[in-house]
Structure formats: structure tokens, C-alpha cells
C-alpha positions in Angstrom: -35.8 -1.2 -34.5 -38.0 -2.0 -31.3 -39.7 0.5 -28.9 -40.4 -0.7 -25.3 -43.6 1.1 -23.6 -43.9 1.0 -20.3 -45.3 2.8 -17.1 -43.7 4.6 -13.9 -45.9 2.1 -12.0 -44.4 -1.4 -13.3 -41.4 -3.5 -12.7 -39.7 -2.9 -16.4 -39.5 1.2 -15.7 -36.1 0.2 -13.9 -34.5 -0.5 -17.9 -36.2 3.3 -19.3 -34.3 4.9 -16.4 -31.3 2.9 -16.3 -31.0 3.8 -20.2 -32.4 7.1 -20.1 -29.4 7.2 -17.6 -26.7 5.7 -20.3 -27.6 7.2 -23.3 -25.7 10.5 -23.6 -24.9 10.1 -20.1 -22.6 13.2 -19.7 -25.9 15.3 -20.4 -28.6 13.9 -18.2 -29.6 15.2 -14.8 -29.5 12.5 -11.7 -33.1 12.2 -11.6 -36.7 12.9 -13.9 -40.2 13.7 -12.4 -41.9 10.7 -12.1 -45.4 13.2 -11.1 -48.3 13.0 -13.5 -46.0 10.4 -15.4 -47.9 8.3 -18.1 -45.6 6.1 -19.6 -41.9 6.0 -21.1 -40.8 4.8 -24.8 -37.9 3.4 -24.9 -36.1 2.6 -28.5 -33.9 -0.4 -29.0 -31.8 0.0 -32.2 -28.6 -2.1 -33.5 -28.6 -3.9 -30.4 -28.7 -0.9 -28.2 -31.0 1.5 -26.1 -30.3 4.4 -28.7 -33.6 6.9 -27.8 -36.1 7.5 -25.0 -38.6 9.8 -24.1 -41.0 9.8 -21.2 -45.4 11.1 -22.1 -46.9 13.6 -19.1 -50.1 14.3 -18.6 -50.6 17.6 -15.8 -54.6 17.5 -15.2 -54.3 21.5 -15.0 -52.0 22.6 -17.6 -53.3 24.2 -20.5 -52.4 26.4 -23.1 -54.6 29.0 -24.9 -57.6 27.6 -22.8 -57.1 24.0 -24.4 -55.3 20.9 -22.0 -51.8 19.9 -23.8 -49.4 16.7 -23.4 -45.9 17.3 -22.7 -42.6 15.3 -23.2 -39.8 15.1 -21.2 -36.6 12.9 -19.9 -35.6 13.1 -23.8 -32.4 11.3 -24.5 -31.0 10.1 -27.8 -28.0 9.2 -29.4 -26.3 11.8 -32.2 -28.7 10.1 -34.9 -31.9 11.1 -36.7 -32.8 7.4 -37.6 -33.7 6.6 -34.3 -35.2 9.7 -32.8 -37.6 10.2 -35.8 -39.0 6.0 -36.1 -39.4 7.0 -31.8 -40.9 10.4 -33.0 -43.5 8.3 -34.8 -44.3 5.8 -32.6 -45.2 8.4 -29.9 -47.5 10.2 -32.0 -49.4 7.2 -33.2 -49.8 6.2 -30.1 -51.0 9.8 -27.9 -53.7 9.6 -31.2 -54.6 6.9 -30.3 -54.6 7.4 -26.4 -55.4 11.0 -26.4 -57.7 11.7 -29.4 -59.3 15.0 -27.9 -55.2 16.2 -27.0 -54.0 18.5 -30.0 -51.3 20.0 -29.4 -48.1 18.3 -27.2 -45.2 20.8 -25.6 -41.7 19.8 -24.5 -39.4 19.0 -23.8 -41.3 19.7 -20.0 -41.7 16.9 -17.5 -45.3 17.8 -16.6 -44.7 21.3 -15.5 -42.5 24.9 -15.6 -42.2 23.4 -12.0 -40.0 20.3 -13.2 -37.2 20.6 -16.4 -37.9 21.9 -19.0 -37.0 23.7 -21.8 -33.7 22.7 -24.5 -30.9 25.5 -24.0 -29.4 25.8 -27.5 -25.6 25.4 -28.9 -23.5 28.3 -27.3 -19.9 28.7 -27.0 -20.1 30.1 -23.9 -20.4 27.4 -20.4 -22.7 26.3 -18.5 -23.7 27.4 -15.0 -25.3 25.8 -12.4 -28.9 25.4 -12.5 -29.9 25.8 -15.8 -31.2 23.0 -18.8 -28.3 21.0 -20.4 -28.5 19.1 -23.2 -26.9 17.7 -26.2 -26.5 20.1 -29.4 -28.7 18.1 -31.8 -31.4 17.3 -29.5 -33.5 20.6 -31.0 -32.9 19.8 -34.4 -34.2 16.4 -34.0 -37.8 17.5 -32.2 -37.4 20.2 -35.3 -37.5 17.4 -37.5 -40.1 15.6 -36.2 -42.6 18.7 -36.6 -41.7 21.2 -33.0 -41.9 24.7 -33.6 -40.9 27.2 -31.0 -44.0 27.9 -28.7 -41.1 30.4 -26.4 -37.9 31.5 -26.1 -35.5 32.2 -23.0 -32.6 33.8 -22.5 -29.7 34.2 -20.2 -27.6 37.3 -19.9 -24.8 37.9 -17.9 -24.1 41.2 -16.5 -20.9 42.9 -14.9 -21.1 45.3 -12.3 -18.8 47.7 -10.3 -18.1 50.1 -7.6 -19.2 52.7 -10.1 -22.7 51.4 -10.2 -23.7 51.3 -6.5 -26.7 53.9 -5.9 -28.1 55.3 -2.6 -31.4 53.9 -3.0 -32.8 55.5 0.6 -35.3 57.5 -0.9 -36.9 54.7 -2.3 -36.7 52.5 0.7 -38.4 55.3 2.3 -41.4 55.2 -0.5 -42.0 51.9 0.8 -41.6 52.0 3.9 -44.5 54.4 4.0 -46.6 51.3 3.0 -45.4 49.1 5.4 -42.7 47.3 3.0 -39.5 46.6 4.4 -36.5 44.8 2.8 -34.4 42.2 5.0 -32.5 38.7 4.2 -33.0 35.2 3.7 -33.0 34.0 7.4 -31.5 30.5 6.9 -31.2 29.5 11.0 -35.3 29.6 10.3 -35.2 28.4 6.5 -38.9 26.0 6.7 -40.6 29.1 7.9 -38.7 31.1 5.7 -39.6 28.8 2.7 -43.3 28.4 3.8 -43.6 32.4 3.5 -41.8 31.8 -0.2 -44.6 29.4 -1.3 -46.6 31.4 -0.1 -45.4 34.2 -1.9 -44.6 32.3 -5.4 -48.2 30.8 -5.8 -49.6 34.2 -5.9 -46.8 36.0 -7.6 -47.1 33.3 -10.5 -50.8 32.0 -11.1 -51.2 33.9 -14.1 -47.9 33.4 -15.7 -46.6 31.7 -18.7 -48.4 27.6 -18.6 -48.6 28.0 -14.9 -49.9 24.8 -12.9 -50.7 25.0 -8.9 -48.2 23.0 -6.2 -48.4 22.1 -2.9 -46.6 24.0 0.0 -45.1 21.2 0.8 -43.6 19.9 -2.2 -42.3 23.5 -3.4 -40.8 23.7 0.1 -38.8 20.4 -0.7 -38.1 21.4 -3.9 -36.4 24.7 -2.4 -34.6 22.7 0.6 -32.6 20.8 -1.9 -30.9 24.4 -3.1 -30.1 25.4 0.7 -26.7 24.0 0.7 -26.3 26.3 -2.6 -27.7 29.9 -0.8 -26.4 33.0 0.9 -28.1 35.2 3.0 -27.2 38.2 1.8 -27.9 37.0 -1.7 -31.9 36.4 -0.9 -33.6 40.1 -0.8 -37.4 39.5 0.4 -39.9 42.5 0.8 -42.4 42.1 3.6 -45.6 43.6 4.4 -47.1 42.7 7.0 -45.5 39.5 7.9 -46.0 38.2 3.9 -43.7 38.1 1.3 -45.0 40.9 -1.3 -41.1 40.7 -3.6 -38.0 38.8 -3.6 -34.4 38.6 -5.5 -33.6 35.3 -5.0 -29.9 34.2 -6.0 -27.1 32.2 -5.4 -23.5 32.3 -5.9 -22.1 30.5 -8.9 -20.6 27.4 -7.4 -18.4 26.3 -10.9 -16.8 30.1 -10.7 -13.3 29.8 -9.5 -12.9 33.1 -8.4 -16.1 33.3 -6.7 -17.3 36.7 -7.9 -20.1 35.3 -10.1 -23.8 34.8 -8.5 -26.9 33.7 -10.4 -30.2 35.4 -10.3 -32.8 32.7 -9.9 -35.6 34.5 -9.5 -37.3 38.7 -9.4 -40.8 38.9 -8.6 -43.8 41.2 -6.8 -47.2 40.7 -6.0 -48.6 41.9 -8.8 -50.4 45.0 -6.6 -49.8 49.2 -8.4 -48.8 49.5 -5.3 -45.6 48.2 -5.0 -44.5 49.4 -8.8 -40.4 49.8 -9.4 -40.0 47.5 -6.4 -37.8 44.9 -8.7 -35.9 48.0 -9.6 -35.0 48.2 -5.8 -34.5 44.9 -5.3 -32.2 44.6 -8.2 -30.0 47.6 -6.8 -29.9 46.1 -3.7 -28.4 42.8 -4.3 -25.7 45.3 -6.6 -25.4 47.3 -3.4 -24.5 44.2 -1.1 -23.3 41.9 -3.8 -20.1 44.5 -4.0 -19.8 44.3 -0.2 -19.2 40.5 -0.5 -16.8 40.6 -3.7 -19.5 40.0 -6.4 -18.3 41.7 -9.8 -21.0 39.5 -12.6 -24.0 38.2 -12.3 -26.3 35.6 -14.3 -30.1 36.7 -15.2 -31.0 33.5 -15.5 -33.9 31.8 -17.8 -36.3 34.7 -18.5 -38.6 34.3 -21.3 -37.6 37.2 -23.6 -41.2 38.6 -23.5 -41.6 39.1 -20.3 -40.9 42.2 -18.1 -37.5 41.0 -16.5 -36.1 41.2 -19.8 -36.1 45.2 -19.6 -34.9 45.2 -16.2 -31.8 43.0 -16.7 -31.3 45.3 -19.8 -31.6 48.7 -17.3 -29.2 46.2 -14.7 -26.2 46.0 -18.1 -27.1 42.3 -18.9 -26.5 41.1 -22.3 -27.4 37.9 -24.0 -25.4 34.9 -22.8 -26.9 31.5 -23.6 -30.5 31.1 -25.2 -33.2 28.2 -24.9 -36.1 27.5 -26.9 -39.7 25.6 -25.7 -41.0 23.7 -28.2 -44.9 22.3 -29.2 -46.0 20.1 -32.0 -49.9 20.9 -33.4 -51.4 17.1 -33.8 
């Protein structure tokens, strides 16, 4: 076995990128993040590349107030031998290069703004924007000493006309606070995304494993999603020209009947005056979605210990797919 180490600014890094694409090609994303990427490890075994992983060091990422490293851009054949050999080499290298770091998290390409989490084996079909990986990846990481750090799940909810509700009284309540609800305006997408960036930075700065993001970077990420969006499925709560809550949803492009949508984000600012806004946003979405002919929604990628799970339960969600984020102490 031979392991090749390469940094993203070296000419040899193209070799790592090509191998990552080729190993389990049907599972890989179109690209992986290079931000905060320290180096890539590529394992050659039996005259071909069989495993690779990238090491990331985000200066602001912490777990329990301690710095951590992350491993992402992982690919490996369904063989425990190259996987075990690769991890053994990586752990030794980390101990040599980062002796002060005591914890590794993965899979994560540097931060939660990038690709992270493994989807667990399931009989259900994958959906747009969720993680994709072969069924054997979590077991390979577990064999290397990783344990589950957090569990996540996506729920599937069916709804119909009987679930439509009049929430005018709740809207009136929020109007007395200067809050009004409206749809995303794609005709003015750049300004809308800049407002969403300000909101997300404020709403999630206390979130698990949060790291700051520049507004321009946030806008660039969401501009990639614009072709999937439909204005009526993104509802914003606005107070004095600033967004204080949102439910961000896209139609599921893989649904041949065009009746399924994906709830990507539901959030509000933590101010006590906005209590109950999440359920109002959800009901507004259901009412508008019914008008558009939708009858299913996926509540996507919720941390199981998060309040969003209670909201999903209230809006008929049932377990659809499961995911894990893992860690290993050095």
C-alpha cells in the first residue's frame, strides 16, 4: 500500500481530486470544499486508488470550547483493508502535526456550511440536497474508532385540505409587533439573499458547531439554489425591513408527480416576542402549498435534539431517513 499526501495548492492535488471522483463515482458530489483544507490523503492499493480523505482546520470551529479538526471528502471502496490503513496513517499524521488537537469530527468539509454527515442505510429513496454516501462508509469510520456525535433525521409528512387552517388571529398578533409575512421575491434575488444572510448569521450564531460566514459567501451558496426555488414556497417574516423568521422550501425536482417539497430551513430570531412564529410559518406554507397542488413535505436534516423535531411532529412528520455526524478522540 502507498499513501500520497498532497496540499490544495500543489500541482499534485489534481490527482487527489480525480481519485475522489472515481472512487464510488455514483455517490460523490460534483465538488468538495477546499476552504480551510489542509491536505488530502490518497491510498493506492492493488495498483489502483481505493481510498481518500481530506483534512480540514477551521480556525473558529470548536467543540466544548476546544479546537477540533474535521475529515471530509471521504471516498473508499467496500473494503475494510484500505480504509483501516488510511485512517491509521491519518491519525498518526494528525498527532504529529497537531498535537494540541484532541478531537476529530467528520464527515465534515471544514464547517457545517459545507457538506457534512453520513446518511445511514435506508430503503427510502434519496432526495435533493441531502448527503449521499455508500452504505458502508459509517461502518468504516466506526471501525476506525469514531463514535456518533449527533444524530439527525428527515421526516416525511403527508397533508391534505383537512389540514388547512385559518391563522388570521395569529397573523394579527404578529402584525401588532410590526411583523408581516411575505414570499421571497426572486425578481430582486440579490437583495433578498443579502437580507437572508443577515438573518441566518443572527439566527444561528448559537447553533451547534456554528462558525461565522461572510455575507458574500452565503449569497454565493444560495444563488446556486435559486434555479430550484419557487417564491411561494419561501415565506419570510419581516419586521422593520429586516427578516426575523423564515421557512425555506423548494419543490422536490425528483418527484414525477410534482407534489412533494423539501423544507430546508425553519428558523426565527430567539427574541421571546417571536414565540410561536415557527408554527405560523409552517401553517402558512401548508396553506400556500395546498393552493399549488402539493401534498407532501420532507422536513430535512433535523438534529434529533433540536426544537425543530417537535414542530415536525406537530406537522405530521414521521421518520423518513437518518444521518450521523461522528467524532474521535485522539
